[in-house]
N, C-alpha and C positions, 0 to 999 in steps of 0.2 A: 504493500500500500504506500501511497505517497505520504510524506511527512506534512504535518500541519503546524502553522505558526500564526500567532496573533500579535499585531502591533498597531499603534495609533499613528505611526509615522511612515510615510511612503519610503520604502527602501531605495537606496541609491541604485541607479541603473548599472547592471553588470554586463549587459549585452546578451544575456540568456533568459531574460524575463519577458513575460507578456502581462500587461496591465489590463484587467477586465473591469468595465464599469457597467452596472445594471441601471437601466433607464426605464422608469415606469410611472407615468410618462415624463415629459420634460420637467414638470414642476417638482418631480421627486428625484431629479438628478442630484448626485452628491453635492451638498452645499457647503463643503468645508472651506471653500475659498481657493483651494488648490487647482480648481478646474475652471475658473472664470474665463480664462483666455480660450479654453477648449470650447466652452459654450458659444463664444463669439465665432469661433472657427466652424462650428457645426451649423449655426444658423437654424434653418428649418429642416436640416437633414438628419433628424433623429431617426434611428431605426424603428420600424414598426414591430408589433408583437411577433415574436418568433424569428425575427431577422437580426442581422448584425452588420456593423460597419467597422472596417479596419482603417486606421490612419496612424500618423506619427504625431505625438504630442510631447513637447519638451525633450525631443531627441530620443524618445522611446516608443516602441510599438504599442498600440492600444487597440483593444476591441471593445466596442460599445454594443451591448446586447439589449434588444428591445423586449420589454415585458408588457403584457396587457394590464397586469395589476401585480401588486406585491403580495402574491399568494404563494403558499408553499410549493405547489406543483409548478407554477410559472418559474419560480426561482430554481427548482431542480432542473428544469429543462434548459434554462439559460446557463447554469453552471456546467451542465453536460456539454453544451456547445463550446464553452470556454476551455474545458479540459480537452475536448476533441481537437479544437483548433491549436492548442498548445502542442499536442503530440504531432499533429500534421505538420507543423512548422518547426518542430525540433526545439521548442523552448523547454528549459529545465525547471523554471519556476513560474507559477501563475500567481499574480497578485490580484485579489478580488476586493473591489470597493463598491459601495452603493447599498449596503445592507443596514446602514445606520448603526444602532446598537440594539436591534430587536433580536432577542434570543431565539425565537422561533425561526426567524429568517436564517440565522447562522446554523441552526440545527439542520434545517432542510438543505442548505448549501453544502454542509459537511457530508451529509448522507449522499447527495448527488455526486460530489467530487470523488468520494471514495468508491462508490459503486461504479462510477464511470471509469475509474482507473483499475478496476478488477480485471485480472487475467488468470485463466486456468492454464498455467504454463509448466505444470509439473513434469511433463513428458517432452518438453522442448528445450533446445539450447538457448543461450542468451541472445542470439541474433534476433533482431526484430522487436526487442523490448521497447516499451514506451520511453520517450525522452523525459517526460514530466516527472520530477522527483519531489517537488515541494509546492504546497499551496500556502500562501500567506494571506491571511484576512486582515483588512484594515478595520479596526474597531477597538472597543475596550469594554470590559465588564461582562463579556459573554463566554468566558472560559467554560463554564458549566454546560452551556448549550452546545458548544463545539464537542465537548467530551461526550455528551449524551448522543449526539449525532454519530460520533465515531463508534461508540459501543453498538449502536443499532446497525450501522453499516457492517461492522465486523461480524455481528451475528448473522446478518443476511449472507455475507460471503461464506460463512461456514456452511450454510444451507446450499449455496451454489456449488461449493466444492463437492459436497456429497452427491448432488444431482449429476454433476459432470463426470464423476468417477465411473469408469467402465466396470462391468461385472467381474472381469478378470481380477480386479483389485478390490472390489467392494461386494463381497457376498454378504448374506445376512449376518453371519458370525463376525465378519470384519466390521460391518456397520455397528454392531453392538460394542465391539472393542473401541471403536472411535467415539461412541457415546460415552463409554466409561472414561476415556481419556479427556473428553471435553468436560465431563462432570468434575473430574479432579482439577482441571484448569479453572473452571468457573465457580465451583462450590455448590453443585447440586448432587444429590445422591442418585446412584444408578444400581438397579438390580437386574440381572439378565437371567431369564428363564431359558434353559436350553431344552433340547428335544425331549429328553426324558421327563422333565417337569411338565412340559406342554402336553405330553401324552398322558401323564397322570391326572392332569386337569381336564382331559378330554376336550381339548379345543379342536373339535372336528373340522371346522372350516379352515383353519390355518394348516392343519395336518393334511387335509385333502389337497390343497393347492400345492403343498410341498412334496406330494408323493412322486411326482415326475422328476424331481431333482435329486442329484447325488449329494448336494450340500444341505445340511440340516437347517431347520428354521430357528428363529429366536423370538423371544417376546421380552422387550426391554421396558422396564418401569423406571421412569425418571421422577424425582421428587425434589422440589425446592420449597423449603418451609422455614421462613425467618422465625425469630424467637416469639414474636407476638403478632401474627398475621392479622390483617383486618377482616378476613373472611373466616367464619366458623367452619364452614364446609369447603372442601377443596374445589377448585376449578380444574377440570380434567381436559387435557388436550390429547387427541388420538390421531395418529398419522399412519396412513397406508404405507407400508414398507416393502412393496414388491420391488426388489432390487433389479429384476429384469423380467419382462413379460413377453414371452413368445406367443401367448394366447393358449398355451397348452395344446391339447389335441384339436381344439378349435383354432387352428394355427393362423396367425396374422400373416398378411403379405409383408415382404421385407421393405420395399421402397416406400418411404414416407409413412411408415407404420412401425414395424419391428425395429427398424434401424435406429430409432431414438428411444427405445423402451427401457434403457438404463434410467430414464427420467421418471419411471413409474413409481418411484419412491419419493416424489416431490412432496407429498403430504407429510411423510416422516421427516424429511429434511426441514420442512417448515417448523414442525414441532421441536426438533432438536435445536435449530437456530433460535427459535423463540426462547427456549430455556437458557441459552447462552446470554441472550440480551436481558431477559428478566433478572437473571442472577447478577450480571455485570452492573445493571442499573440499581440493584438492591430493592426492587419493588416489594412492597410489604404485603405480598399475597402468597397463600399456600396453593401451589400448583403441582399437579401430578401429570405425567406424560405416559402414554401407552403406545408402544410401537411394535406391532406384530410384523414380522419380516420373513420373507422367503423369496425365491425366484419361482417363476411359473414356467415349467418346461414339459415337453411331451415325452418324458422318459418312459421306460418299459413298464412301469407300474403306475403311470399317471392316472389321475381320476378322469372319468369319461362322461360325455353327455349321456344322461339316463341314470347315472348314479344317484343314490339317496344318501345324504350325509347327515349324521346326527351332530348337532352343533353343541357348543359349550353350555348353552342354556337348556339343553335337552330337546329342543324342537328339531324337526327334520326339514331338509331342503332337497328338492329335486333339481339336480344340475342339468340344465339344458344347453349351457354354453360354458365351456371351461375358460373362456376369455373374460367372463364376468367374475373374475377371481377376487378382485379387490374387496368386493362386498362380503365375500365369504370370510376373509380374515378380519375385516373390520367388525363384522357381526360378533365374532368371539370377543374382540376387545371391548366393544360397547357393552356386551353382557357382563364382562368382567368388571367394568367400571361401576356396576351397581354396588359392589362390596364397599365402596368408599362413601356411599351416601352423598353424592356430589351436589354442590350448589348449581353447577352447570357443566355440561360436557360439549366440547366442540371437536368435531372430526374434520380432517382435511384429507382430500384424496384426489388424485388424477383419475377420476372414476369413469367418466363416460364421454365418448365422442359426441353424444347427443348434446352435451353442454356446449361444445365448440360450435356445433351447427346452430344452436339457439342464439348464443350471444358472442361467439368468437372468443378471442383471447384477451380482450380489453377489460373484462370484468369477471367476477367470480359468481357462480350460481349458489344461492343460499336457500336452504330449506330448514324449517325449524318446527319444534313442537314443545308445548308447555313453557315457553318463555314469556316473560311479561313484556309490556310495551317499552318499559325503560331499557331493558336489555337489548331489545330489537333496535331501538333508536340509537343506543350507544354503539353497538357494533357497526351499524350502517354509517354513523358519523365518523367512526374510526376509519372505515373504508374510504370515505371521502377525503379525510385528512391526509392519509398516506397514499391516496390515489390507487388503492386496490378495491375498486368499487364493487358493491354487492347488488345483485339482482335477485329478488326473492321470488321463488316459485311456490305454488300452493302444494299442499299435501292432502288433497281431498280424498275422502274415503273411497271414491270410485277407482282411484289408482290402485288401491290395495286389491281390488277384485281382479285386476290384471295379473296378479301373482298367484292366483289359486292353482293348486296342483291336484291332479286326480289321485296321486299316490303318496303325497307327503304334505306337510303343513303349508308349504309354499314353494314356488319355483324361484330360481335365482335370476330369471329375466322375465320381463313383462311384454315383450314384443317391440315392434318398431315405433309405436307412438309413445311420446312423453318419456323417452328413455332415461333422462336425468332424474325425473320425478319418480318413476317406478323403482329406480335404483335406491333413491333415498327412502322411498316407502318400504322397501325391503329392510333397510337398516333400522327404520323407525320401530319395527317389531321388537328389536333387541334393547330398546330403551324404556325406562319408566321414570325419567327425570327430565328436567329442562335440557333441551338438546338443540344444537345448531350443526347442520351439515354444510360444508363448503366444498363444492366441486371445483377444483382448480385445474382441470384438464385444459390444455391449450395455453394456460397462463404460466405454468411452471417451467416451460421450456420454449424458448423462442428460436425459430429457424433462421432469423435474420436479425441484424442489430436493431435494437429498440430503445434508443436513448440511453438513459442511465441504467435501464433494466438489462441492457447488454444483449448478447447472443448466447444461446444454449441455456444452461440453468439460470433462472431469474431470481430464485430465492423468494418467490411470491408467498405471501402468508406470514412471513416473519415479522415484518413491520406492522402489519395489521394486528396480529396477536399481541405484540408488545404494547401497542397503543391502546388496544381494547382493555387489556388486563390492567394497564395503568389507570384506566378511567372507571372501571366497574367497581 
């Protein structure tokens, strides 16, 4: 990651710096007095929203970034532009001015700068690395906001790293090891249930998906509990941890499908990243994480369409598609969550292609049951704040009828219609507490550069969860 610095004095020009000014609109241009001659030079040539203008001021290169308004997402987009321009032009330091001394602005700018500078380069040489090494903020009294933004960005990058790892280096067992390592680093407890324990608990959904794999499953339990948490009952985060999804015997095509299914544990990555951020920030909340994990392969003993699986809660599921595997292991985790008598459970999963068809990658599909209006409003407001926006789908009882089976308690798929909803309706059966389901399919992995969200693993869900838990 790039280094961060804060000063209230414009650093002397070294020849390797780019000065970036945020302009939103002309009347909010930095009014420190140091840019009075620049304003005269610009005249009416201020950049519009989303655009930039490059020029030389007082012997140094400068980029002016137009914002529609001084809102967090506008700032993130502008800072991403500044970081990208710095790297394109070979600058080693970016100096950012125009944020006043507003803590929220500096937090957003820090997040965007660090997320924009993220690279998954573990398997590459040094050639081609970004030139930008340091970001210097002009301002004062905002150290805490910068620190907060850095911790959130680092947590998001942990999630990105996990999503970007290939299966050859990130099996279910290895992911649990990495969770344990992060727990020691950040100060949250981790217990890993291995295959023998999972079998003794009769987690039939997780075990069924794992039957085609030569690698064993894991069930990781994360817990962050400060001395006197503000919540009497824990908040539980559940993440789908399918480290690779071939579809099983209901095999996926390779191109534009199976070829990026290392990302099918994006929900688990979001939960793990959120725990890193929650602990780093010292949020006064008792939070538990559940991560059921396996790969889904068509091995010689794989579960097959037509199988009937007895789940952890004792109910039975008729499997009609082995590629609807995420809901099988999530169901066991959601049923397991009942033992904690939770205040609220949120699960995140790259669950359905139907979600992508419905709303694309620019938002998350939300479905919920037994939550109050305050909780609903709070998580939606968090989504707007971090720009991981939520679109709520209904869970009407008619959707449940689409899951009826002739030979078991329910089927694992409901047909072509309302695929995201019937998947959530399947999960709903395994809950008896306030519950929110977030389908992050399409949002967890980007096939092309997307601003500060980057390309490949995005870490979606981490900032949303951290913001929400800090507010609830």
